[in-house]
C-alpha positions, 0 to 999 in steps of 0.5 A: 500500499501507498500512504502519501506522507502528509505530515510536513516531515520526512519519512524515516526509511523504515517508513518510507520500506513500508509505503510512506511516500514524500513529496518535493520539497516544494510540494512540502512546504505548500502542505506545512502552509496548509498546515499552519495557522498565524491565529486560532482558526474559527470552525470555517477556516479549519473545514477550509483549510481541511478541504484544500488539503484533501485537495492538495492530496489528491493532487500528489498522491501518487498512486497512493490510496492512504494519507498519514497526517499531522498537525493541529489537533484541532485539524486532525478531525476534519482533515480526516473528514475532508480524506476521506470524503475524497477516497483518501485514507487518512493514516496515523503513524507510531514509528514505522507501523501505519494505522487507519484513523477510526 
């Protein structure tokens, strides 16, 4: 299974072996800007940002059918929902192991 890395962090060698696919540096910079907030986000801003990230993921999926996520806790729920709506299974990591979001 290929998993798109949406954490903003580079994959470890073990994670790469397990199927995690990193973004290019330029695309990872774009993702990091989408994951960051200058001020506490409103619910509407969170939903909009989650949708933007999900669309970004679909455009850059490289054949992946899942996405590893990490970000501000307030964004994780909306991002999980948005990724599913766009056909990607949200995943969390523990070491080199990946687990689907419930």
